[in-house]
N, C-alpha and C positions, 0 to 999 in steps of 0.2 A: 902864137899861143897866147892866152889870158890865165890869170890866178884868180882865184877866189877862196875865201875861207868859208868852210863849211859851217853852217849855222846850227848842225847836231852835234858834231864831233871836235869841231874849232880846226881840224886841218887845214893847210893850205893846198888846195889842188888846182890842177889846171883844167882847162877848156878851151876849145877851140869853136868859135863861132864861124858859121859859115859865112863869108863873105858875099855868095848870092842871095842871102835873105833879107837883106838890107842895112841900113845903117843902126837901127834899132831894133832889137828881135827880144823874144821872150819864148824859153822854154823849159822844160823839166829834164833833168840828169841826175842819174844816179851819184851820190859820192863812192869815189873807188876804195875808200878806207873805210867807211862804216855801212856803206851800200843803203843810207835813207835819201828817199828823193829830195831835189832840190828844185827850186825854181828860179831860173836864173834869168835877168834883164841884162843884157848886153848891148852896150852903147858904143857906137864908132866915135873915137877921139881924134880929130885929125893932125893935130899937133903931135899927137903920138904916134902915129899911124898903127894903132892898135885898138882893141874892145877893152873898155871899162867893164867889170862884171860884178854885178850886186847878186846875193843870193839870200833866199828865204826859205823857210822850210814849206814844203808842199805837205 
């Protein structure tokens, strides 16, 4: 599970990138707090064995 800060409401929320979708992914997901859409860029970080996720407004 990875976390990002919603660019709309500022809340820290979690997301789970699909490991089968590759090491670098881009997808749209609604914030579970404010329900606004966010474009997420998830990049696998090998040293952390997790994805780093950045969000921008959709």
